[in-house]
C-alpha positions as CSV (number, residue, x, y, z in Angstrom):
1,M,-2.3,-2.9,-13.5
2,S,-5.9,-2.8,-12.1
3,L,-9.3,-2.5,-14.0
4,V,-12.0,-0.5,-12.9
5,R,-15.9,-0.5,-13.9
6,R,-19.0,0.8,-12.6
7,T,-22.1,-0.8,-12.9
8,A,-25.9,0.3,-11.9
9,H,-27.9,-1.5,-9.2
10,R,-31.6,-1.1,-10.1
11,Y,-34.3,-1.2,-7.6
12,E,-38.2,-0.9,-7.6
13,L,-40.2,2.0,-8.8
14,N,-41.7,3.3,-5.5
15,A,-38.3,3.9,-4.1
16,P,-37.3,7.7,-3.8
17,Q,-36.9,10.2,-6.5
18,G,-34.5,12.4,-7.7
19,D,-31.2,11.7,-8.8
20,N,-31.6,7.7,-8.0
21,V,-33.3,7.8,-11.7
22,N,-30.3,7.2,-14.4
23,R,-30.1,7.9,-18.0
24,K,-32.4,4.8,-19.0
25,F,-35.5,6.3,-16.6
26,F,-35.4,3.7,-13.9
27,H,-34.1,4.1,-10.7
28,S,-30.3,3.1,-9.3
29,I,-27.0,3.3,-7.4
30,N,-23.9,3.3,-9.3
31,V,-21.1,1.0,-7.9
32,Q,-17.4,1.7,-9.2
33,M,-15.0,-1.1,-8.6
34,I,-11.4,-1.4,-9.0
35,C,-9.6,-5.2,-8.8
36,D,-6.6,-6.9,-10.0
37,A,-5.9,-9.9,-12.3
38,S,-6.9,-12.5,-9.2
39,C,-10.7,-10.5,-9.1
40,I,-9.4,-9.5,-5.4
41,F,-11.4,-6.0,-5.6
42,T,-9.0,-3.3,-4.3
43,N,-11.3,-0.5,-4.0
44,V,-15.2,0.2,-3.9
45,E,-17.3,3.6,-4.7
46,A,-20.6,2.4,-3.4
47,E,-22.4,5.5,-2.8
48,W,-23.5,7.6,-5.6
49,P,-26.9,7.9,-7.2
50,G,-27.5,6.4,-10.5
51,S,-27.7,9.5,-12.2
52,V,-24.3,10.2,-11.6
53,H,-21.7,9.7,-14.5
54,D,-19.1,7.0,-14.5
55,S,-16.4,9.8,-14.9
56,R,-17.8,11.9,-12.4
57,I,-17.6,9.0,-9.6
58,F,-14.2,8.6,-10.7
59,R,-12.9,12.2,-10.9
60,F,-14.4,12.9,-7.2
61,S,-13.0,9.3,-5.8
62,T,-10.3,9.3,-3.1
63,I,-8.4,6.4,-5.4
64,S,-8.6,9.0,-8.3
65,Q,-7.1,12.2,-6.2
66,R,-4.0,9.8,-5.2
67,L,-3.4,8.6,-8.7
68,S,-3.3,12.0,-9.8
69,Q,-0.6,13.1,-7.1
70,G,1.3,10.1,-8.2
71,E,1.4,8.0,-5.4
72,F,1.0,4.8,-7.1
73,A,2.7,3.6,-10.0
74,G,0.8,1.6,-12.7
75,V,-2.3,2.5,-14.6
76,L,-6.1,1.5,-14.5
77,L,-8.0,0.3,-17.3
78,G,-11.3,1.6,-17.7
79,D,-14.1,1.5,-20.5
80,K,-15.2,4.0,-22.6
81,G,-17.6,6.2,-19.7
82,Y,-14.3,7.1,-18.3
83,A,-12.0,10.0,-19.5
84,C,-8.6,8.8,-20.6
85,E,-6.0,9.8,-18.1
86,T,-2.2,9.2,-18.0
87,Y,-3.2,6.6,-15.1
88,L,-6.4,5.4,-16.5
89,L,-6.4,4.1,-19.9
90,T,-9.6,3.8,-22.1
91,P,-10.3,2.0,-25.3
92,L,-9.6,4.1,-28.5
93,A,-13.0,5.3,-30.1
94,D,-12.0,4.3,-33.9
95,P,-8.9,2.3,-34.1
96,Q,-7.5,2.7,-37.6
97,T,-4.2,1.0,-37.5
98,A,-3.3,-2.7,-36.7
99,A,-1.4,-1.4,-33.5
100,Q,-4.7,0.7,-32.4
101,Q,-6.9,-2.2,-33.1
102,G,-4.5,-4.3,-31.0
103,Y,-4.5,-2.1,-27.9
104,N,-8.3,-2.1,-27.9
105,L,-8.4,-6.0,-28.4
106,A,-5.3,-6.3,-25.4
107,H,-7.4,-3.6,-23.2
108,S,-10.9,-5.5,-24.0
109,R,-9.3,-9.0,-23.0
110,T,-7.5,-7.3,-19.9
111,R,-10.6,-5.8,-18.7
112,A,-12.5,-9.2,-18.8
113,R,-11.1,-9.7,-15.7
114,I,-13.7,-6.8,-13.8
115,E,-16.3,-8.5,-15.5
116,M,-15.1,-12.0,-14.2
117,G,-14.7,-10.4,-10.5
118,F,-18.5,-8.7,-10.5
119,G,-19.5,-12.5,-12.0
120,L,-18.0,-14.2,-9.3
121,L,-19.4,-11.7,-6.5
122,K,-22.6,-12.4,-8.0
123,A,-22.7,-15.9,-8.0
124,R,-21.1,-16.0,-4.5
125,F,-23.7,-13.5,-2.9
126,Q,-26.6,-14.4,-5.1
127,C,-29.1,-12.3,-2.6
128,L,-27.5,-9.5,-4.7
129,H,-29.8,-9.9,-7.2
130,H,-33.0,-9.3,-5.8
131,L,-31.8,-7.4,-2.4
132,R,-34.9,-5.2,-1.0
133,V,-33.3,-2.7,1.2
134,T,-32.8,1.2,1.0
135,P,-30.2,2.7,-1.4
136,E,-27.9,3.6,1.7
137,R,-28.3,0.1,2.9
138,A,-27.8,-1.5,-0.4
139,C,-24.5,0.3,-0.5
140,D,-23.2,-0.7,2.6
141,I,-24.0,-4.5,1.8
142,T,-22.3,-4.1,-1.3
143,V,-19.0,-2.9,0.5
144,A,-19.7,-5.9,3.1
145,F,-20.0,-8.7,0.5
146,T,-16.8,-7.3,-1.6
147,V,-15.1,-7.9,1.5
148,L,-16.5,-11.3,2.1
149,H,-15.6,-11.9,-1.5
150,N,-11.9,-10.7,-0.9
151,I,-11.5,-12.9,2.1
152,A,-12.8,-16.2,0.1
153,C,-10.6,-15.7,-2.5
154,L,-7.6,-15.1,0.0
155,R,-8.3,-18.1,1.6
156,K,-8.7,-20.1,-1.8
157,E,-11.9,-20.9,-1.4
158,S,-13.7,-22.7,-4.1
159,A,-15.0,-20.4,-6.8
160,P,-19.1,-20.7,-7.5
161,A,-20.0,-21.7,-11.0
162,L,-20.4,-18.4,-13.4
163,A,-24.1,-18.0,-14.7
164,P,-24.8,-16.2,-17.7
165,E,-25.9,-12.9,-16.5
166,I,-29.4,-12.0,-17.8
167,E,-29.9,-7.9,-18.7
168,G,-32.4,-7.5,-15.7
169,D,-30.4,-9.8,-13.3
170,Q,-27.7,-7.6,-12.7
171,Y,-29.3,-5.3,-10.3
172,I,-30.2,-4.7,-6.5
173,H,-33.8,-4.0,-5.9
174,Y,-34.2,-2.1,-2.7
175,F,-37.1,-0.2,-1.2
176,K,-37.8,2.4,1.1
């Protein structure tokens, strides 16, 4: 079982206008990642402007196409921003029974690994908090740091201490 999550990376207002303005009216790029229980990222989609919805990123991703064609066994867990599919499970919107509440609790606890993976990535490469590059370069750097993170995990390098994340601290800043 793997986990999928999208994160928005914010950048300064003098950046290019257009599709990069998200629903909260700031410029961003969307990065979707999938990780396993060991916080190793198995898939990265770092190419989408901030205005693109999570479901669309996933729907047009190679991994979604391959899952829908039955190439892989197993399922992904996604948050409520994704459409529920046979291969992508999302939380129930209004759980009524104890079983439904238990499902949502187990779903939430399992998805905590992707949050931990993002925390480890940002702690290991703290420049992600204040990166000032073009949107295209920010995407490339994000992918490169993800590969380096995976190598560090596979080599069993000591994990950095996880600091509590501040709302405005989760964004990559970049300039034109």
